[in-house]
C-alpha positions, 0 to 999 in steps of 0.5 A, spaced: 500 500 500 502 506 498 502 512 503 503 519 502 504 526 506 497 529 506 499 535 510 505 537 515 504 540 522 508 544 527 503 543 532 500 536 534 493 539 536 492 541 529 494 535 526 490 531 531 484 535 529 485 534 522 486 526 523 480 526 527 476 529 521 479 525 516 477 518 520 470 521 522 469 521 514 472 514 513 479 515 511 484 511 515 490 515 516 496 516 521 501 521 524 508 520 523 514 524 527 509 526 532 513 523 538 520 526 536 517 533 535 513 533 542 519 531 545 523 536 542 520 542 538 527 544 535 527 537 531 520 540 528 525 543 522 530 537 522 524 532 521 519 536 517 514 537 522 508 532 524 506 529 517 499 526 516 499 520 512 494 517 508 493 512 502 494 514 495 487 512 493 484 517 499 488 523 496 482 526 492 477 525 498 482 528 503 483 534 499 476 535 498 475 535 506 481 539 507 478 545 502 471 544 506 475 545 513 479 551 510 473 554 507 469 554 514 468 561 516 472 563 523 467 564 528 467 568 535 464 565 542 457 568 540 457 564 533 458 571 529 463 570 523 469 574 524 471 579 519 478 583 518 477 590 521 481 593 516 477 591 509 471 587 512 474 580 509 472 573 512 477 570 509 482 569 514 488 565 517 486 562 524 491 562 529 497 565 525 503 566 529 506 573 529 512 576 531 511 583 529 513 588 534 518 590 539 518 584 543 518 579 537 524 583 534 528 582 541 525 575 541 528 573 534 535 576 536 535 572 542 533 566 539 538 567 533 544 569 538 542 563 543 540 558 537 534 556 540 526 556 539 523 563 538 521 565 545 515 569 544 510 570 538 503 571 539 497 568 536 493 572 531 488 572 526 491 574 519 487 577 513 488 573 507 486 579 502 490 585 506 495 582 510 492 585 516 493 582 523 489 583 529 486 580 535 479 579 537 477 582 544 474 577 549 
């Protein structure tokens, strides 16, 4: 049986969410290199991330499910669709890891000098149309 990499992740939670969705749709799959990345996040770059593996025969169905998940709108805690405050677009990257700002710059410099994983980033929404990064006030 031929297996192929459907998608690679740097976060085991996101990998398990998509794995669960695929399995609920009847597509058998497994995660490769999950444990090595969980033991040491710096190995993420060395091994290419956590890989979601599927049978090659299930590729079209799995890609259709990924497109369906990607097209689903981002919702806040009141089930209201989240839109970009700058351009009004609902087409967003959810949980985008941003290092913008002074803290991000200092973190990048310290991480580079000490050859460590970045010690600071913030999780934001990023608009796919205009590139605006923003957080939702809760």
